[in-house]
RODO-2510 file (C-alpha; in nm, 4 decimals, decimal comma):
residues 513
     n   res          X          Y          Z
     1     m     0,9642    -3,2161    -0,3971
     2     n     1,1306    -2,8813    -0,5149
     3     k     0,8182    -2,7739    -0,7232
     4     i     0,6474    -2,8191    -0,4070
     5     k     0,8634    -2,5806    -0,2417
     6     a     0,8424    -2,3340    -0,4994
     7     l     0,5092    -2,3482    -0,5128
     8     l     0,5111    -2,2951    -0,0967
     9     k     0,7514    -1,9895    -0,1309
    10     k     0,5037    -1,8220    -0,3539
    11     y     0,2450    -1,8928    -0,1475
    12     n     0,4278    -1,7497     0,1500
    13     d     0,5386    -1,4736    -0,0155
    14     i     0,1809    -1,2845    -0,1543
    15     p    -0,0021    -1,0408     0,0603
    16     v    -0,2472    -1,1538     0,3388
    17     a    -0,5071    -0,9672     0,1496
    18     a    -0,4468    -1,2415    -0,1604
    19     k    -0,4062    -1,5344     0,0670
    20     a    -0,7683    -1,4468     0,2752
    21     a    -0,9349    -1,4221    -0,0687
    22     i    -0,7561    -1,7542    -0,1736
    23     w    -0,8778    -1,9337     0,1348
    24     f    -1,2658    -1,7415     0,1234
    25     v    -1,2833    -1,8974    -0,2353
    26     f    -1,1909    -2,2324    -0,1037
    27     a    -1,4348    -2,2119     0,1572
    28     s    -1,7425    -2,0750    -0,0272
    29     t    -1,6534    -2,3470    -0,3160
    30     l    -1,6457    -2,6579    -0,0362
    31     q    -1,9901    -2,5319     0,0852
    32     r    -2,1481    -2,5092    -0,2231
    33     g    -1,9792    -2,8228    -0,3492
    34     i    -2,0731    -3,0249    -0,0380
    35     a    -2,4568    -2,8577    -0,0539
    36     v    -2,4550    -2,9749    -0,4354
    37     i    -2,2766    -3,3607    -0,3849
    38     t    -2,5502    -3,4360    -0,1175
    39     t    -2,8374    -3,3384    -0,3184
    40     p    -2,8804    -3,6745    -0,5128
    41     i    -2,9057    -3,8394    -0,1481
    42     f    -3,1400    -3,6176     0,0071
    43     s    -3,3370    -3,6366    -0,3030
    44     r    -3,3861    -3,9854    -0,2936
    45     l    -3,4194    -4,0112     0,0527
    46     m    -3,7075    -3,7682     0,0609
    47     t    -4,0143    -3,7397    -0,1396
    48     p    -4,0970    -3,4225    -0,3657
    49     e    -4,3344    -3,2971    -0,0820
    50     q    -4,0851    -3,3549     0,1778
    51     y    -3,8062    -3,1613    -0,0125
    52     g    -4,0544    -2,9072    -0,0742
    53     q    -4,1015    -2,8629     0,3167
    54     y    -3,7627    -2,7782     0,3141
    55     n    -3,7144    -2,5457    -0,0093
    56     v    -4,0493    -2,3303     0,1519
    57     y    -3,9038    -2,3454     0,5363
    58     n    -3,5983    -2,1801     0,3779
    59     s    -3,8077    -1,9197     0,1717
    60     w    -3,9976    -1,8182     0,4399
    61     l    -3,6350    -1,8520     0,6800
    62     n    -3,5344    -1,5336     0,4355
    63     i    -3,8150    -1,3625     0,4873
    64     f    -3,7612    -1,3551     0,8525
    65     t    -3,4021    -1,3340     0,8446
    66     i    -3,4429    -0,9634     0,6534
    67     l    -3,7224    -0,8030     0,9089
    68     t    -3,4968    -0,9519     1,1882
    69     t    -3,1788    -0,8571     1,0819
    70     l    -3,2573    -0,5399     0,8591
    71     r    -2,9285    -0,6675     0,7189
    72     l    -2,7595    -0,5196     0,9230
    73     n    -2,5214    -0,8082     0,8460
    74     w    -2,4367    -0,7203     0,5269
    75     e    -2,2931    -0,3661     0,3877
    76     a    -2,3812    -0,1675     0,7524
    77     f    -2,1534    -0,4210     0,8982
    78     n    -1,8721    -0,3920     0,6440
    79     k    -1,9190     0,0336     0,7032
    80     g    -1,8928     0,0150     1,0522
    81     m    -1,5414    -0,1910     1,0357
    82     s    -1,4351     0,0868     0,8932
    83     k    -1,6207     0,4171     1,0651
    84     y    -1,5256     0,2572     1,4167
    85     k    -1,1963     0,0932     1,3704
    86     d    -1,0877     0,1621     1,7187
    87     d    -1,4019     0,0101     1,8491
    88     r    -1,4840    -0,2989     1,6269
    89     d    -1,5951    -0,5103     1,8937
    90     g    -1,8382    -0,2397     2,0585
    91     y    -1,9923    -0,1824     1,7471
    92     t    -2,0545    -0,6020     1,6759
    93     s    -2,1968    -0,5747     2,0390
    94     t    -2,4166    -0,3155     1,9211
    95     m    -2,5490    -0,4750     1,6171
    96     q    -2,5537    -0,8103     1,7780
    97     t    -2,8273    -0,6703     2,0671
    98     i    -2,9773    -0,4947     1,8102
    99     t    -3,1021    -0,7900     1,5578
   100     f    -3,1424    -1,0110     1,9067
   101     v    -3,4401    -0,6989     2,0297
   102     i    -3,5788    -0,7287     1,6808
   103     t    -3,6019    -1,0628     1,6931
   104     g    -3,7263    -1,0884     2,0204
   105     v    -4,0427    -0,8278     1,9398
   106     l    -4,1576    -1,0174     1,5909
   107     f    -4,1544    -1,4076     1,7895
   108     l    -4,3492    -1,2142     2,0667
   109     i    -4,5395    -1,0926     1,7614
   110     y    -4,5797    -1,4382     1,6182
   111     l    -4,6629    -1,5951     1,9587
   112     l    -4,9602    -1,3460     1,9399
   113     f    -5,0892    -1,4251     1,5888
   114     r    -4,9377    -1,7886     1,5186
   115     e    -5,2422    -1,9368     1,4103
   116     r    -5,2464    -1,6758     1,0830
   117     v    -4,8891    -1,6856     1,0416
   118     n    -4,8923    -2,0939     1,0867
   119     a    -5,1792    -2,0875     0,8186
   120     l    -4,9426    -1,8666     0,6193
   121     t    -4,6632    -2,0164     0,6049
   122     e    -4,8134    -2,3747     0,6194
   123     l    -4,5253    -2,4654     0,8855
   124     p    -4,6301    -2,6104     1,2513
   125     t    -4,5606    -2,4151     1,5601
   126     f    -4,2461    -2,6040     1,6635
   127     i    -4,0856    -2,5924     1,3410
   128     m    -4,1442    -2,1929     1,3729
   129     v    -4,0195    -2,1913     1,6815
   130     a    -3,6906    -2,3667     1,6020
   131     m    -3,6660    -2,0664     1,3360
   132     f    -3,6978    -1,8505     1,5792
   133     a    -3,4151    -2,0119     1,7854
   134     e    -3,2059    -1,9911     1,4973
   135     l    -3,3151    -1,6295     1,4061
   136     f    -3,1811    -1,5152     1,7629
   137     v    -2,8377    -1,6324     1,7537
   138     m    -2,7630    -1,6872     1,3943
   139     p    -2,6707    -1,3237     1,3303
   140     a    -2,4034    -1,3578     1,5852
   141     v    -2,1936    -1,6010     1,2892
   142     d    -2,2474    -1,3653     1,0186
   143     f    -2,0984    -1,0725     1,2063
   144     w    -1,7941    -1,2911     1,3544
   145     s    -1,7133    -1,4221     0,9824
   146     l    -1,7420    -1,0351     0,8468
   147     r    -1,5271    -0,9376     1,0894
   148     k    -1,2874    -1,1897     1,0247
   149     r    -1,2880    -1,1420     0,6905
   150     y    -1,2459    -0,7730     0,7185
   151     e    -0,8914    -0,8197     0,9186
   152     y    -0,8139    -1,1122     0,6681
   153     q    -0,7624    -1,3884     0,9878
   154     y    -0,8857    -1,6448     0,7241
   155     r    -0,7794    -1,9634     0,9114
   156     p    -1,0667    -1,9330     1,1754
   157     v    -1,3115    -1,8671     0,9285
   158     v    -1,2192    -2,1433     0,6996
   159     l    -1,1652    -2,3769     1,0159
   160     r    -1,5463    -2,2959     1,1031
   161     t    -1,6663    -2,3467     0,7755
   162     v    -1,5302    -2,6791     0,6706
   163     i    -1,6703    -2,8210     1,0468
   164     f    -2,0326    -2,5977     1,0230
   165     t    -2,0383    -2,7541     0,6228
   166     i    -1,9421    -3,1085     0,7266
   167     l    -2,1901    -3,1456     1,0170
   168     n    -2,4708    -3,0129     0,8652
   169     a    -2,4369    -3,2487     0,5615
   170     a    -2,3987    -3,5628     0,8004
   171     i    -2,6380    -3,4666     1,0791
   172     g    -2,9185    -3,3878     0,8275
   173     i    -2,8136    -3,6988     0,6359
   174     a    -2,8577    -3,9294     0,9688
   175     a    -3,1746    -3,7019     1,0553
   176     v    -3,3262    -3,7655     0,6883
   177     w    -3,2614    -4,1434     0,7069
   178     l    -3,4128    -4,2235     1,0596
   179     s    -3,6999    -4,0377     1,0742
   180     d    -4,0518    -4,0821     0,8765
   181     e    -4,1112    -3,7052     0,9021
   182     k    -3,7882    -3,6466     0,6659
   183     g    -3,8798    -3,2850     0,5223
   184     y    -3,9223    -3,1558     0,9122
   185     a    -3,5823    -3,3859     1,0559
   186     r    -3,4096    -3,2054     0,7340
   187     i    -3,4984    -2,8892     0,8451
   188     l    -3,4540    -2,9253     1,2089
   189     s    -3,1095    -3,1228     1,2000
   190     c    -2,9637    -2,7674     1,0120
   191     t    -3,1191    -2,5491     1,2916
   192     l    -2,9742    -2,7511     1,5284
   193     v    -2,5980    -2,6963     1,3864
   194     n    -2,6442    -2,3136     1,3259
   195     f    -2,8234    -2,2853     1,6929
   196     c    -2,5376    -2,4488     1,8556
   197     f    -2,2591    -2,2156     1,6459
   198     g    -2,4824    -1,9180     1,6945
   199     v    -2,5037    -1,9679     2,0653
   200     m    -2,1436    -1,9945     2,1421
   201     l    -2,0594    -1,6854     1,8531
   202     f    -2,3101    -1,5067     2,0312
   203     v    -2,1203    -1,5125     2,3718
   204     y    -1,7783    -1,5149     2,2190
   205     n    -1,9358    -1,1779     2,1022
   206     r    -2,0566    -1,0638     2,3568
   207     r    -1,7628    -1,0968     2,5883
   208     k    -1,5129    -0,9255     2,3291
   209     g    -1,7623    -0,6080     2,3068
   210     k    -1,8026    -0,5890     2,6629
   211     i    -2,0950    -0,3338     2,6050
   212     w    -2,4355    -0,4780     2,5028
   213     f    -2,5471    -0,1679     2,3639
   214     r    -2,4187     0,2341     2,2093
   215     m    -2,6598     0,4587     2,0359
   216     e    -2,4185     0,6151     1,7859
   217     y    -2,3466     0,2800     1,6580
   218     a    -2,7228     0,2047     1,6332
   219     v    -2,7848     0,5204     1,4786
   220     f    -2,5043     0,4922     1,2503
   221     a    -2,6110     0,1084     1,1144
   222     i    -2,9875     0,1529     1,1098
   223     s    -2,9831     0,4933     0,9306
   224     f    -2,7792     0,2946     0,6363
   225     v    -2,9963     0,0135     0,6015
   226     l    -3,3410     0,1369     0,6395
   227     p    -3,3184     0,2832     0,2785
   228     l    -3,1828    -0,0363     0,1355
   229     v    -3,4448    -0,2789     0,3641
   230     l    -3,6767    -0,2183     0,0105
   231     h    -3,3965    -0,3064    -0,2226
   232     y    -3,3393    -0,6518    -0,0099
   233     f    -3,7175    -0,7710    -0,0128
   234     s    -3,7056    -0,6929    -0,3878
   235     q    -3,3965    -0,9109    -0,4785
   236     y    -3,5672    -1,1841    -0,2551
   237     v    -3,8623    -1,1924    -0,4556
   238     l    -3,6761    -1,2033    -0,7455
   239     d    -3,4558    -1,4855    -0,6012
   240     q    -3,6525    -1,7266    -0,3941
   241     f    -4,0595    -1,6124    -0,3844
   242     d    -4,0847    -1,8311    -0,6737
   243     r    -4,1149    -2,1316    -0,4309
   244     i    -4,3434    -1,9950    -0,1902
   245     m    -4,5386    -1,9046    -0,4975
   246     i    -4,5420    -2,2490    -0,6370
   247     q    -4,6142    -2,3961    -0,2578
   248     k    -4,9735    -2,1540    -0,2946
   249     m    -5,0647    -2,2157    -0,6388
   250     v    -4,9224    -2,5932    -0,6869
   251     g    -4,8217    -2,7705    -0,3890
   252     l    -4,5253    -2,8715    -0,1667
   253     s    -4,4402    -3,1360    -0,4135
   254     a    -4,4283    -2,8680    -0,6904
   255     a    -4,1726    -2,6923    -0,4931
   256     g    -3,9984    -2,9330    -0,4119
   257     v    -3,9513    -3,0655    -0,7506
   258     y    -3,8587    -2,7336    -0,8702
   259     g    -3,6161    -2,6579    -0,6283
   260     v    -3,4185    -2,9714    -0,6972
   261     a    -3,3809    -2,8448    -1,0786
   262     y    -3,3265    -2,5332    -0,9277
   263     n    -3,0108    -2,6451    -0,7393
   264     a    -2,8746    -2,7762    -1,0492
   265     g    -2,9377    -2,4784    -1,2515
   266     m    -2,7443    -2,2883    -0,9614
   267     l    -2,4105    -2,4731    -0,9475
   268     l    -2,2742    -2,2496    -1,2126
   269     k    -2,2991    -1,9613    -0,9547
   270     i    -1,9688    -2,1195    -0,8128
   271     l    -1,8149    -1,9739    -1,1585
   272     t    -2,0044    -1,6211    -1,1943
   273     s    -1,9250    -1,5477    -0,8512
   274     s    -1,5614    -1,6323    -0,8929
   275     i    -1,5404    -1,4438    -1,2305
   276     r    -1,7344    -1,1668    -1,0764
   277     n    -1,5138    -1,1255    -0,7476
   278     a    -1,2083    -1,1596    -1,0198
   279     l    -1,3052    -0,8672    -1,2403
   280     i    -1,3705    -0,5938    -0,9847
   281     p    -1,0533    -0,4872    -0,9205
   282     w    -0,9171    -0,5065    -1,2777
   283     q    -1,2787    -0,3426    -1,3991
   284     y    -1,2200    -0,0468    -1,1864
   285     d    -0,8644     0,0110    -1,2753
   286     r    -0,9897     0,0608    -1,6378
   287     l    -1,2800     0,2524    -1,5430
   288     e    -0,9981     0,5238    -1,3579
   289     k    -0,7888     0,5290    -1,6478
   290     r    -1,0965     0,5364    -1,8878
   291     k    -0,9342     0,2587    -2,0489
   292     f    -1,3072     0,1970    -2,2380
   293     r    -1,2083     0,0440    -2,5440
   294     e    -1,0132    -0,2261    -2,3515
   295     l    -1,2893    -0,2992    -2,1300
   296     d    -1,5217    -0,3195    -2,3411
   297     d    -1,3267    -0,6002    -2,5551
   298     v    -1,2398    -0,7621    -2,2669
   299     l    -1,5616    -0,7578    -2,0976
   300     f    -1,7482    -0,8892    -2,4258
   301     l    -1,4770    -1,1977    -2,4289
   302     v    -1,5358    -1,2957    -2,0984
   303     f    -1,9631    -1,2743    -2,1632
   304     l    -1,8689    -1,4774    -2,4516
   305     l    -1,6721    -1,7809    -2,1980
   306     v    -1,9602    -1,7705    -1,9631
   307     a    -2,2417    -1,8086    -2,2401
   308     v    -2,0475    -2,0716    -2,3687
   309     c    -2,0040    -2,2581    -2,0483
   310     m    -2,4413    -2,2121    -1,9506
   311     l    -2,4876    -2,3185    -2,3195
   312     l    -2,2890    -2,6133    -2,2169
   313     f    -2,4318    -2,6749    -1,8864
   314     t    -2,8082    -2,7004    -2,0367
   315     a    -2,6849    -2,9285    -2,3019
   316     f    -2,6067    -3,1935    -2,0105
   317     a    -2,9552    -3,0893    -1,8111
   318     p    -3,0771    -3,4668    -1,8599
   319     e    -2,7724    -3,6443    -1,7634
   320     l    -2,7340    -3,4350    -1,4604
   321     m    -3,0983    -3,4393    -1,3231
   322     m    -3,0613    -3,7947    -1,3607
   323     i    -2,7563    -3,7744    -1,1382
   324     l    -2,9147    -3,5491    -0,8874
   325     a    -3,2337    -3,7264    -0,8533
   326     d    -3,4497    -4,0525    -0,9252
   327     e    -3,7777    -4,0497    -1,1855
   328     a    -3,9867    -3,8354    -0,9377
   329     y    -3,7967    -3,5455    -1,0033
   330     l    -3,6745    -3,5669    -1,4043
   331     e    -4,0016    -3,3670    -1,5219
   332     a    -3,7929    -3,0495    -1,3921
   333     t    -3,4806    -3,1127    -1,6127
   334     y    -3,6859    -2,8245    -1,8158
   335     v    -3,6542    -2,5827    -1,5157
   336     i    -3,2421    -2,6022    -1,5251
   337     p    -3,2476    -2,4058    -1,8648
   338     p    -3,3826    -2,0697    -1,8091
   339     v    -3,2477    -2,0993    -1,4839
   340     t    -2,8783    -2,1156    -1,6298
   341     m    -2,9737    -1,8765    -1,8981
   342     g    -3,0899    -1,6405    -1,5915
   343     l    -2,7662    -1,6716    -1,4701
   344     f    -2,5616    -1,5383    -1,7381
   345     f    -2,8245    -1,2134    -1,7656
   346     c    -2,7940    -1,1644    -1,3597
   347     f    -2,3803    -1,1880    -1,4239
   348     m    -2,4151    -0,9049    -1,6957
   349     y    -2,5970    -0,6847    -1,5623
   350     t    -2,3867    -0,7107    -1,2266
   351     v    -2,0884    -0,6291    -1,4496
   352     i    -2,2406    -0,3202    -1,5790
   353     a    -2,3898    -0,2062    -1,2762
   354     n    -2,0164    -0,1689    -1,1275
   355     v    -2,0013     0,0944    -1,3424
   356     e    -2,2842     0,2771    -1,1483
   357     f    -2,1178     0,1849    -0,8417
   358     f    -1,7398     0,3200    -0,9660
   359     y    -1,9225     0,6471    -1,0309
   360     d    -2,1162     0,6542    -0,7167
   361     q    -2,4491     0,6597    -0,9284
   362     t    -2,6805     0,4200    -0,6981
   363     k    -2,9837     0,6186    -0,5958
   364     y    -3,1996     0,4816    -0,8433
   365     t    -3,1079     0,1191    -0,7864
   366     i    -3,3687     0,0522    -0,5558
   367     f    -3,6556     0,1697    -0,7825
   368     v    -3,5087    -0,0704    -1,0329
   369     s    -3,4916    -0,3561    -0,8027
   370     m    -3,8444    -0,2822    -0,7245
   371     s    -4,0004    -0,2626    -1,0264
   372     g    -3,8437    -0,5922    -1,1002
   373     a    -3,9690    -0,7406    -0,7967
   374     v    -4,3130    -0,6501    -0,8904
   375     l    -4,2624    -0,7505    -1,2245
   376     n    -4,1565    -1,1022    -1,1419
   377     i    -4,4548    -1,1405    -0,8925
   378     v    -4,7223    -1,0707    -1,1370
   379     l    -4,5241    -1,2906    -1,4165
   380     n    -4,5100    -1,5746    -1,1885
   381     y    -4,9035    -1,5342    -1,0530
   382     f    -4,9696    -1,5451    -1,4666
   383     g    -4,7412    -1,8121    -1,5606
   384     i    -4,7564    -2,0544    -1,2716
   385     k    -5,1648    -2,0378    -1,2957
   386     y    -5,1718    -2,0686    -1,7016
   387     f    -4,8456    -2,2512    -1,7747
   388     g    -4,7859    -2,4471    -1,4510
   389     y    -4,4818    -2,4312    -1,2178
   390     i    -4,1853    -2,4547    -1,4645
   391     a    -4,3398    -2,1050    -1,6204
   392     a    -4,1275    -1,9605    -1,2672
   393     a    -3,8425    -2,0340    -1,3979
   394     y    -3,8821    -1,8664    -1,7244
   395     t    -4,0427    -1,4972    -1,5737
   396     t    -3,7046    -1,4856    -1,3277
   397     l    -3,5015    -1,5140    -1,6356
   398     f    -3,6864    -1,2415    -1,8239
   399     c    -3,6584    -1,0492    -1,5168
   400     y    -3,3044    -1,0798    -1,5211
   401     i    -3,3260    -0,9749    -1,8658
   402     y    -3,5249    -0,6669    -1,7599
   403     f    -3,2257    -0,5434    -1,5379
   404     a    -2,9641    -0,6329    -1,7294
   405     v    -3,1610    -0,3264    -2,0244
   406     v    -3,2435    -0,0742    -1,7605
   407     h    -2,8861    -0,1054    -1,5948
   408     y    -2,7185    -0,0731    -1,9277
   409     i    -2,9168     0,2524    -1,9615
   410     y    -2,8691     0,3738    -1,6416
   411     m    -2,5517     0,3043    -1,7174
   412     s    -2,5051     0,5011    -1,9848
   413     i    -2,6710     0,7724    -1,8233
   414     c    -2,4545     0,7769    -1,5815
   415     v    -2,1277     0,7890    -1,7366
   416     r    -2,2440     1,0996    -1,9738
   417     k    -2,3182     1,2394    -1,6682
   418     a    -1,9830     1,2139    -1,4755
   419     i    -1,7280     1,2128    -1,7652
   420     g    -1,9251     1,3028    -2,0728
   421     v    -1,8464     0,9732    -2,2120
   422     r    -2,1454     0,8138    -2,4802
   423     r    -2,0672     0,4643    -2,4078
   424     v    -1,8660     0,2180    -2,2232
   425     f    -2,0092    -0,0863    -2,3821
   426     d    -2,0666    -0,2002    -2,7405
   427     f    -2,4473    -0,2519    -2,7081
   428     r    -2,4678    -0,4112    -3,0772
   429     r    -2,2429    -0,6649    -3,0236
   430     i    -2,3801    -0,7739    -2,6278
   431     s    -2,7223    -0,7774    -2,7850
   432     l    -2,6193    -1,0367    -3,0569
   433     l    -2,4445    -1,2027    -2,8112
   434     s    -2,7378    -1,2285    -2,5970
   435     a    -3,0093    -1,2932    -2,8455
   436     g    -2,7671    -1,5730    -2,9131
   437     f    -2,7317    -1,7248    -2,6535
   438     l    -3,1404    -1,7375    -2,6198
   439     v    -3,1915    -1,9083    -2,9507
   440     i    -2,9434    -2,1617    -2,8947
   441     g    -3,0598    -2,2210    -2,5048
   442     i    -3,3997    -2,2565    -2,6240
   443     a    -3,2853    -2,4588    -2,9060
   444     m    -3,1218    -2,6911    -2,6899
   445     i    -3,4438    -2,7692    -2,4997
   446     l    -3,5889    -2,9328    -2,8255
   447     l    -3,2555    -3,1457    -2,8511
   448     y    -3,3415    -3,3134    -2,5078
   449     n    -3,4595    -3,6067    -2,6920
   450     h    -3,2823    -3,6493    -2,9804
   451     s    -2,8815    -3,6798    -2,8070
   452     i    -2,6936    -3,7122    -3,1710
   453     f    -2,7834    -3,3354    -3,2973
   454     r    -2,7251    -3,2494    -2,8875
   455     y    -2,3883    -3,4099    -2,8394
   456     t    -2,3203    -3,2070    -3,1307
   457     v    -2,3727    -2,8754    -3,0279
   458     i    -2,1235    -2,9598    -2,7402
   459     v    -1,8680    -3,0669    -2,9324
   460     a    -1,8874    -2,7238    -3,1353
   461     a    -1,9398    -2,5014    -2,8039
   462     c    -1,6210    -2,6955    -2,6979
   463     v    -1,3772    -2,6577    -3,0484
   464     l    -1,4853    -2,2656    -2,9925
   465     l    -1,3256    -2,2359    -2,6248
   466     y    -1,0270    -2,4461    -2,7575
   467     l    -0,9784    -2,2005    -3,0465
   468     n    -0,9861    -1,9021    -2,8352
   469     r    -0,8195    -2,0388    -2,5728
   470     k    -0,5109    -1,8419    -2,6095
   471     r    -0,7409    -1,4945    -2,5925
   472     f    -0,9332    -1,6458    -2,2358
   473     t    -0,5714    -1,6943    -2,1485
   474     e    -0,4154    -1,3457    -2,1947
   475     t    -0,7702    -1,2216    -2,0418
   476     i    -0,7045    -1,3994    -1,7320
   477     s    -0,3845    -1,2684    -1,7335
   478     q    -0,4565    -0,9032    -1,7592
   479     v    -0,7478    -0,9541    -1,4782
   480     r    -0,4607    -1,1259    -1,2651
   481     s    -0,1930    -0,9006    -1,2598
   482     v    -0,4194    -0,5354    -1,1637
   483     k    -0,5916    -0,8342    -0,9281
   484     r    -0,1837    -0,8546    -0,7434
   485     g    -0,1835    -0,5184    -0,7695
   486     k    -0,4587    -0,4559    -0,5266
   487     r    -0,4047    -0,2461    -0,2067
   488     e    -0,3219    -0,5155     0,0569
   489     s    -0,5208    -0,2590     0,3026
   490     e    -0,8384    -0,2740     0,1114
   491     p    -1,0543    -0,5429     0,2917
   492     v    -1,2141    -0,8697     0,1456
   493     t    -1,5633    -0,8316     0,1810
   494     d    -1,8257    -1,1149     0,0956
   495     e    -2,1708    -1,1885     0,1713
   496     p    -2,2149    -1,3605     0,4990
   497     d    -2,1165    -1,7263     0,4691
   498     a    -2,2904    -1,8690     0,7816
   499     a    -2,6326    -2,0851     0,7363
   500     e    -2,7747    -1,8949     0,4486
   501     a    -2,4647    -1,9402     0,2140
   502     y    -2,4563    -2,3693     0,2831
   503     r    -2,8230    -2,3311     0,2067
   504     e    -2,7854    -2,1039    -0,1183
   505     t    -2,6804    -2,3721    -0,3056
   506     e    -2,9693    -2,6264    -0,2289
   507     e    -3,2403    -2,3872    -0,3017
   508     t    -3,1695    -2,0266    -0,4159
   509     s    -3,0188    -1,8059    -0,6825
   510     g    -2,8028    -1,5694    -0,6095
   511     a    -2,8899    -1,2337    -0,4965
   512     p    -2,7716    -0,9988    -0,7699
   513     e    -2,4179    -1,0356    -0,7378
***
């Protein structure tokens, strides 16, 4: 009892920013966790083709979301919360109006060319109309959530997230169970929940804002996001376009099988996202104090920890797929290793890119993103055509490696230009770690039919973690000490956690983090 009281006292004494961060991580983990838990249910109720319908729908939904929102519900909104802090309600209402009008224009265009659009997406009119119904109101949920996050009002966000996630899963399971068209039932169940939440918060934001539109806010936000739209599209291409290409080149069934395996591989995104968020204040603190040797040593240890966790996860891929799906999906076990290895390099390049952000050197980021997207499309086309849909996972892995290398080169140039330092990270040992990680990861695939050898590697990895436990604990303590010192006035920012976040675990990767 005394321990509980002591913990409660300790919790009550921490700053509100820290409490908000804890609860937002909890909400995000719960969201992703329930999505993962329900995957075995949906994969057993739905055929690969029906699951493919749902995966492909979400891929097209993300394309239309970029078009209808211009991603005003990301960085531009957080910037506006700071710039127009005396009229945040008016800014929120203006952003909501802009996205509503853009969606209305695109919906009219769709109605004029619906036969061509339906042929392109391979989705019927009633599904496309449901998609637009969701697109009209869902930005309101994102604006509301980000506003609450910015002001550390975590209770309503967490409550909404819990209710939303449970309803989405429960109604989805019921709809799929009762319907013969299970793919469309899953789509419409998500759309229904999203639409209901969206309408309520759309009305709420509008009443709080009191105005529909203010030109100053619109000019600021649109001028901020327009240079980034191609960057957002490029990130999307790398993250999800493979499912659309598999749909077109192989079929819906292959897209469904690929999607289930991709979801399994993305489980570790929860780990990498949490580590990344914890590292940022510590990393910036060390960069500000120019403690580059300490930064390099600690981050190398973090890379090693993440690599070992990824290899352990890869080693259990056959067992994991047996849990997540039935025999119809087992072929996609071989998608998990490249997806997981890709996550490692995605994590690595985002940590490296943080150095670019610290020194405000981001003007070439869009070119890196676009080149990676083009490379991914080209490699996907030839890979899927000649080697099958599993090749799409390997092309994504290759593109993340490309991002890591290019960002390292660009980061080195930025640091040399900004402060005259030749390097921040030891390229040689990072390269050796990456090469070893790739070799072991690929070797693990060859051991899937040799369980004894595979389990031997697993035991060896666990021993490595155990022997280095003190170093890992010390690293965590260092990072936490800086994180606790973070200014309470610093906003908690994150990506929107509405329908997009729930579905992310079910069929995506993460955008570069």
